[in-house]
C-alpha positions, -999 to +999 in steps of 0.1 A: +581+039-385+549+032-402+527+041-372+547+072-365+540+084-402+503+078-396+503+094-363+521+126-375+496+130-403+465+127-379+480+150-353+486+176-380+449+172-391+437+177-354+457+209-352+440+222-384+403+213-372+397+244-350+412+272-372+397+258-404+364+251-387+363+286-373+370+300-408+341+280-423+318+294-396+329+329-404+322+323-441+287+310-437+273+326-406+253+360-408+280+377-384+302+403-401+338+393-402+370+396-420+360+373-447+336+400-460+363+424-464+386+399-481+360+385-506+330+408-506+344+429-536+344+397-557+310+384-547+289+417-550+291+419-588+283+383-590+253+386-567+242+417-589+247+398-621+225+368-610+198+392-594+207+383-559+210+417-543+187+411-514+196+373-507+165+365-491+163+332-471+147+301-487+123+273-474+139+239-476+119+229-507+131+261-526+166+253-514+164+218-527+148+229-560+175+255-565+204+231-561+187+204-581+180+228-612+215+242-609+230+208-612+207+199-641+218+229-661+255+221-655+248+184-664+233+194-698+262+218-707+288+193-698+271+165-717+273+186-748+309+195-745+320+157-740+300+147-770+315+176-791+350+176-778+365+164-811+354+199-827+362+220-796+395+240-789+424+227-767+426+193-782+461+191-794+460+151-792+431+149-814+409+129-789+375+117-803+340+124-788+330+103-759+306+075-765+269+082-753+264+059-723+300+067-712+291+106-715+259+100-695+279+082-668+307+107-667+287+138-664+265+122-637+295+110-619+311+145-617+280+164-610+272+141-579+308+145-567+314+109-573+340+110-601+335+072-610+357+069-642+350+043-667+377+059-690+414+071-686+416+107-685+448+110-705+433+093-735+395+099-732+393+137-727+407+168-744+424+195-723+392+216-729+370+188-714+392+182-686+390+219-676+356+231-689+337+199-676+358+179-652+375+207-631+344+228-633+321+201-620+348+192-593+343+229-580+305+230-585+295+196-571+316+202-540+301+237-535+267+221-538+273+195-511+290+221-489+260+244-493+234+217-483+255+207-453+255+243-441+218+248-447+210+215-428+232+228-399+213+262-399+179+244-398+187+221-367+208+248-347+193+282-354+163+301-342+157+318-376+129+313-401+150+300-430+178+276-437+197+303-459+199+311-497+214+284-519+228+308-543+246+329-518+259+297-501+270+283-534+290+315-544+306+318-511+316+282-511+335+289-544+349+323-537+358+318-500+366+283-496+374+262-527+391+287-550+417+300-523+424+266-509+428+251-544+450+277-555+473+272-526+474+236-531+481+239-569+511+260-561+525+235-536+520+208-561+537+227-590+565+234-566+568+196-560+570+188-597+533+180-606+529+192-642+507+222-651+508+228-689+487+229-721+514+214-743+506+184-762+517+148-754+554+144-752+571+119-777+602+103-763+627+079-775+635+052-750+670+035-745+661+007-768+652+033-795+615+028-794+591+058-795+571+065-764+541+088-758+542+106-724+509+123-715+509+157-697+485+185-693+470+208-665+474+181-639+482+203-608+449+223-614+428+193-614+446+174-586+441+203-562+403+206-565+403+169-569+412+165-532+399+198-517+366+190-532+367+154-523+361+146-560+388+119-567+388+118-605+422+114-617+438+131-648+453+097-654+439+064-654+459+052-625+449+083-605+470+093-576+493+063-581+508+080-612+540+097-604+528+131-624+497+132-600+516+122-567+553+122-572+566+116-537+556+111-500+553+148-494+528+153-521+510+121-507+506+138-474+494+171-490+470+153-510+457+133-477+452+164-457+436+183-487+407+157-489+404+153-452+407+187-436+375+204-447+354+173-439+372+169-405+367+208-398+330+207-404+319+192-371+336+221-353+319+244-375+287+228-365+295+232-328+300+270-334+265+272-351+251+253-321+267+277-297+282+247-279+318+235-292+314+203-272+287+193-296+311+196-325+339+178-307+316+148-298+307+143-335+345+147-346+357+123-318+330+097-329+341+100-365+378+097-355+373+066-333+356+049-362+382+060-386+411+048-363+392+014-360+390+009-398+425+022-404+439-003-378+421-031-398+436-022-432+471-014-417+473-048-399+461-068-429+484-052-456+513-052-431+509-091-425+514-098-462+493-120-485+483-152-468+489-174-499+524-160-502+532-163-465+525-201-467+549-203-496+577-190-473+581-157-493+594-129-471+564-107-460+586-081-442+573-053-465+538-064-462+516-071-492+530-048-518+509-061-547+493-030-564+512-005-541+538+021-551+572+015-534+576+053-527+546+052-503+548+017-489+522+001-466+517+030-442+510+058-466+490+034-489+467+022-460+463+056-447+455+071-483+429+042-489+412+049-456+412+088-460+399+085-496+369+064-487+361+078-454+361+113-469+343+099-501+369+112-522+378+082-545+412+090-556+437+061-550+475+057-547+472+019-546+449-004-565+421-013-542+415-046-562+449-059-550+442-054-513+441-084-490+405-097-484+406-082-448+422-050-460+395-045-486+368-045-460+380-010-447+374+010-479+342-009-486+328-005-450+336+032-448+316+039-480+287+018-467+286+037-434+292+072-454+294+090-422+329+090-410+340+123-421+324+120-455+327+142-485+320+178-487+293+181-460+278+146-467+296+130-437+286+156-412+250+155-423+248+116-421+264+116-387+240+141-375+212+120-389+226+090-368+228+115-338+190+124-341+184+087-343+204+078-312+186+105-293+153+090-304+162+057-294+176+067-261+142+086-255+123+055-262+143+036-236+136+060-208+100+068-219+108+105-227+100+125-257+134+129-274+149+163-279+179+174-300+195+208-298+163+222-280+137+208-304+115+178-300+121+150-325+087+136-337+074+111-363+080+132-393+118+136-386+122+099-378+104+088-411+126+111-432+157+099-415+145+062-421+142+070-457+178+084-459+191+054-439+172+026-458+175+041-495+215+037-491+216-001-485+186-007-507+203+011-537+236-008-532+223-044-524+195-044-550+218-031-577+245-058-567+219-086-567+207-075-604+242-076-617+251-108-602+219-123-615+223-112-650+249-120-679+254-083-685+266-077-649+287-108-646+305-101-680+325-074-662+337-097-635+374-105-641+379-125-609+352-152-605+343-163-571+342-144-539+364-117-552+340-111-582+313-106-557+335-080-539+340-063-573+305-059-580+295-049-544+324-024-543+313-007-575+278-001-565+288+009-530+312+034-544+287+047-567+259+051-541+283+068-515+295+092-542+330+081-538+343+069-572+370+046-564+367+010-576+380-025-576+395-018-609+397-054-622+359-048-631+354-045-667+329-015-662+331+005-695+300-011-710+263+002-715+251-019-686+277-006-661+275+029-674+238+033-671+233+013-639+260+030-619+249+064-633+215+058-619+228+046-585+248+076-584+218+099-589+197+082-562+226+079-538+233+117-541+198+134-542+174+111-522+195+116-488+201+153-495+165+161-502+154+141-472+178+156-447+170+193-460+134+182-452+144+172-417+162+205-414+131+225-426+109+205-402+132+211-371+134+248-381+096+252-377+095+236-343+092+257-310+123+259-290+122+237-259+143+251-228+168+226-213+160+210-181+176+185-157+160+157-174+172+168-210+194+140-225+229+157-231+244+152-265+277+168-257+296+143-235+315+110-238+283+090-230+266+102-261+296+096-282+295+060-273+259+058-280+264+075-313+292+050-324+270+021-312+241+034-333+263+037-364+276+003-360+245-016-351+223+000-377+247+009-404+272-018-403+250-047-397+229-039-427+257-047-449+272-076-429+257-104-453+272-086-482+306-084-465+305-120-455+297-133-490+325-111-504+358-103-485+353-124-455+345-156-475+376-148-497+398-146-467+385-178-453+393-195-485+430-184-488+440-186-452 
């Protein structure tokens, strides 16, 4: 039954890829289509208000500067709101202002689409802050990543002169994608008993006569964009394990599909931009093969139960249920954990700190690779980066100048891709080493030994991959962790995005090379195999020593 549950969800996803991918292509292509009729009347006043009547195309430098400046402005506004929330409206529970380093971490976290939370939402934020900062940044950070991904795709596939206009893409991403999708998901969640209210915390009397405070609020509104935008930040501290965020298996499936479908549909959109749908299916199938490999690992590990308890003769028929909700069980917990880290969402319906050592490898490894579906556009861009690298390596083997989608790959593109590939492990491993070598870093570890290494490694991996989930045993609400993870989130988000926009700009300027009989094809099963091999050899092996010191060493000690 567990495998059947997982299979049904994957089949539904695959069926959604083509229609959703086609819709996304219609939204961001220059071709006239029905989406213009449906949403044009909303967008035209917005374009006029921001002085974007002509919507001229941008160079990659202008595009990058535009999204960075926009993000800086939103960060500044959000910082002020969190520091002054005590005095602002919609604070019926009288929540105080947020501390300085925690505010820095929070605004960086949500602007980078990470949603790493060193606070509990129900006690750390007012309703106004939840809506004006958290929900607002969930929309804008997702739209930013989506826009950059589309610009990158335009750069490597089109014969035009620009990669598009950031502000046009940014507005379209909101109006045509995230607002309507989030609205539908919100209605579904409300219908399934997820709260949506501005009423203050409920005071209830228990059966023993004690007084209990039950937190509520605009949960459904946050929950929808949290998953549609692959944000992951929870209204409640325990995130999607909380029954108000995720009350039953049906809402669990809706949330899985919500955070997965746009990321899974983008490869098909890429194929449409490339005028070759096979290109998109090759990328999608490569992602899905890697996804199923890691899903199989966590499902098998958690279904087998905890090795220590198994030796004690405790019945492991239900698997390792520590930290998991009974209403979801092993199948939906394993699938959720795999999807949330593959799609770099970061929401959790089980506490990842309680996963078995081998099960914990899956979420950690998916964030380290950061190209298996990925967040809003990030996964596609990173996988295409590996695709270009795979073509380059294949070209070196046969002594031919490599070409990708009709353009030659030369030194400039490979240098930029090398920066993007090397920056990710450098940020993660260097930060982990610093934390483990200092008292400030080690003070947050609650499980000494190999699991403590996993806690630290996971925290920085999650930050650099803009995921936001954590091995929540780590005591991370300290100035050291707030500042260090904030810096890692900034570098993890913007270095790769700017580098890949530079690649798009470079590819766009190249002359189109006609396809010949000697051209290396990138739309067949052979290339899919080469691509998967490139990801595993270059991406996975980079982090193997860290994995060995953490979860693998822990597994060997408890066998």
